[in-house]
N, C-alpha and C positions, 0 to 999 in steps of 0.2 A: 551718619552725618559726616560731612566733609571736614577733615581735620585742619584744613587751611583756614587762616583767619579771613573774615569778610573784608573785601577791599575798601569798604567805607565804614567809618566809625558809626556805632549805633547812637541813637538819641538818648537812650537811657543807660544809667549805670547799673551795675549788678545789684546794688542796694535798691534802686528804684524798681528793678525787675522783681526782686524779692517782695517788695511792697505790693506790686501788681498781683503777684501770686497769692499773697495773704488776703488782699481785698477780694479777689475773685473767689477764693475758698470760702469767704464769708458771704458770698452770694451777690456781690456787686456786679451789675451788668457790664458786658464788654464795651458797649457804647459809652457808658459813664467813665470807665477807666481810660478808654482811648482819649476822650475829651480832657479828662483830668491831667493825663500825662503828655498830651500833645502828639499822640501817635495814632495810626490807623487801627481799626478794630482787628484787622488781620495780624497786626504786630502784637497786639495784646494776646490774641489767640496763640500765636507762636510762642510767646513768653510763657503762657500758662501751660502749654503742652511740651515745654522744654525743648522747643526747636530753635529757640533764640535765647540768648543770655543764660545759657546753661550754668547752673551754680557749680562751684568747685566741688569735687567729690561725687558728682553724679555718675551713676553706673547704669548702663543700659543692658538689659538682658532680654533674650527672646525665649519665651516659654512655649512648650508644646501646647496645642489647643486645649487639651483636657485639663492641664494644670492651670492654664489661664482662666478657663471657665470656672474652675473651682475657686480660684483666687477672687474672681469677680463676685461669685456667690457669697463667699465669706465676707468680703468687703461690704456688699449690700446688706447682709444680715447684721453687720456691726455698724452700719451707717458711717463708713469711712471711705476715703479714696483708695482705689486699688494700689496706686503707687506708694502711698504711705504705709499701707498694710504690708506690701512686699518688702519695703525697706525695714520695717519693724521686725518681720520674721527673719530676714537675713541677718540683722544685727543680733537677734536672739541666738541664732545658730552659731554665728561667729564667736559670740561671748561664751557660749557653752563649751567651745573647744579651746578657748584661751587658757593658758596655764600660768 
C-alpha cells in the first residue's frame, strides 16, 4: 500500500468505516452498505478488504502459500474470518512471550 496520504479526503470517517466492516461481517450486502453510507460498492469493498480506511494498528503480513492454506482451513473449520484468526494467533504468541 502506498504510504502517502490520498490527495482527496474520503467521504467516510474511520468510525464509519469500522461500522461498514461490522455490518458487512454480519452479512449485510455491499449494495445496501453503499447506499446507506453514500459511497460506491467498490468503496465498501475496499473498506472491507482494508484497502481503504485502514484502522490504526493494522499489520499486513505475507505468509507462504502452505501456511496461508492451513490458516484458511482452520478459519473455515472454526467458522471465522482468516484475518481475525491470524490476529488472534499472533496476539496469543506475543502474550506468551511477554514477561
